[in-house]
N, C-alpha and C positions, 0 to 999 in steps of 0.2 A: 252212070253207076247201073250196075244190073240190079234187076228187081230183087232177087235173093238176097244179094248184100246190102241193098238199101234196107229191105224189111229186117233183116238181123241187125242192123244198126239201130234201127228204131226201136226193136226189142229189147237190146241192150242199153239204149238211153233211158228207156222206161223203168228197165231194172235198177239201174243207178240212182235215179231220181228217187224210186221206192226204197232202195237202200237208205239215201242219205236222210229221207223223211223217218224212217226207222232208226236211225243212228243216233238223229236229233232227238226222237222222242224218248229214247234209251236213256239219254242224259238227262233231258228236262224232268222225266218221273222220278228221278232220284233225289231231286232237289225239293227243300222246302219252299213254301210259296215265298217267303221273303228272301229267299237265296237268289229268287228270278230276277231281283232288282239290285244286285250288289255289283258295284265295279272295284275293281282292284285298285285303280288310280283314277285321278279326275280325268286322264284321257283314254280310258278303258271303256267299253261298251259293256253293260250288264247282258245276261242272256235274254232279258225282255227287250232290250234295244235290238239287239241281233235278231231277234224274230220278227219285231216291227220292220225293221230294215228290209229282210229277208221278204216279207209279206208286201211290201210295198215294191220291191223290185219284181216279184213274181206277178203281181197284179199287172204292173206296166208293162212287163216284157210279153206275159201270155195271153193278155185280153187281146182279142182280134189280132192273133199273133201274125196271121200271113197277110192282113190287109191293112194294117196302120203301123206306124212308126213304133218301136218298142219303148221309147220313152215318152210316156203319155203327157199331154199339157197339163192335166189336172194331178201330176204326180208333183210332190212337193219333197223331194228327197232330203234336205236338210231337217224336216220335221221328222223323219222317220229317227233320228236321232236325239229327240227330245222326249222324256217319259212323260207321258199323260194317262197311263193306267197304274192300278196298284192290286190288281187281281190275277191270278193265275187264269181264271176264266176268259179274262179279256186277252191275256197273252196266247191262251191257246185257239181263241176264236181266230187271232189273226194268223196264226201257225194254219189252222185248217183251211181258212180262206185262201191264204196264198197257195198253198200246195193244191187246193181244187183247181185253181187258175191254171197252173201248169200241167195237171193231169189231164185236165179237160181238153187243152191245147194239143197236148202230146198224142194223146189217144185219138184223136180226130185225124193226125197226120198219117198220110199214105207214103209208100216208098217214092212215087213220083214228085212228091212235094219237096225232097231234101235239097234238090239242085235250084229251086226257086229262090228269088231274092226278096229277103226281108230287110228292113232298116232299124238301126237302133241309133239314135240320135244322128239321121239322117246319113248314117254309115252303111253301105250295102253290104249285107252278108247273105250267104247262101244258109237256107234253113239248118243244114248240118253245123255250119259254123256258129249260128246263133245258139243252137243247143249245146254244142260243146262250151261255148263262152258261159252259159248259165251253169252247166255242169261243173265247171271250174270254180265258179263264183260261189255256188252253193256249198260246194265241198268245202271251201276256204271257212265259210261262216260257220257250217256244222261242225267243222274241226275246231272252231273257236268256242262254241258252245259246250263241246264235249270237254276241252280243256277247262273253262270256266267249271263246269259241274264237277268234274274230277278234283280240281283244287278246292272247291268249296265242300266238297263231302269227304275229302280226305281220306282216312282209313275206313270210313263207312261206305266208299266207292265200290260199287259192283261192276267189274269189267263188262264191256261191251264187246269183247272179242276175247281172246286167249288170255286167263289170268296171268299175272307175271309169275314165273317159274313153273309154268304149266305146258310150255311149247313142245317139250320132248315127249309128256305123256299123250297130248292132243294127236301129235303127228304119229305114235306109235298106233293109238285107236284108228286113226284115219287110214293109215298105210295097211293095218290088218283086216281092214273092213268091219271092225267091231264099234264103231262109233255108234251112239246112241240117238243121235240125231244129226241135221245138217251142221257142217261146220259154222262156227259162230260168225257174227258180223265182223267185219275188219275195220279197224280204226287206226 
């Protein structure tokens, strides 16, 4: 892989991770504290559970990313789906701590690292494959967080992208170069 292409990939992966973090936060901030712990049915996860699971996965996958297996022996994945918190502060601490692990590891990567081998549950992956795996995983769970937040806020929901019925208006502004700001987040 050429250095320019590898550097571009890393920049894009970093941009996508930042975007998923921002999208999740945009949803979480719209929730009331008690909404964080609501499940739609007995088999569903609450936003708090999804955050706890993401944080556990992030810590496991990205701590000592290049040198140890991405499934750490001290990770107890099943416990990530048991709620033992009752405050927004604790949920947000999990969120921030998890993303700190991701960004610490990702920011340290160099273009030459992309073709190195790392393992996840003893299965070899190139760094590029491992990053793609995590981007897909985090996108799925952030999408679940957005879905739950939108459901719970219902008519009080504030769109994180283009509001319903506004696509043509936004497109006209963007195409004419008269947009007041950058395009909204995509969801």
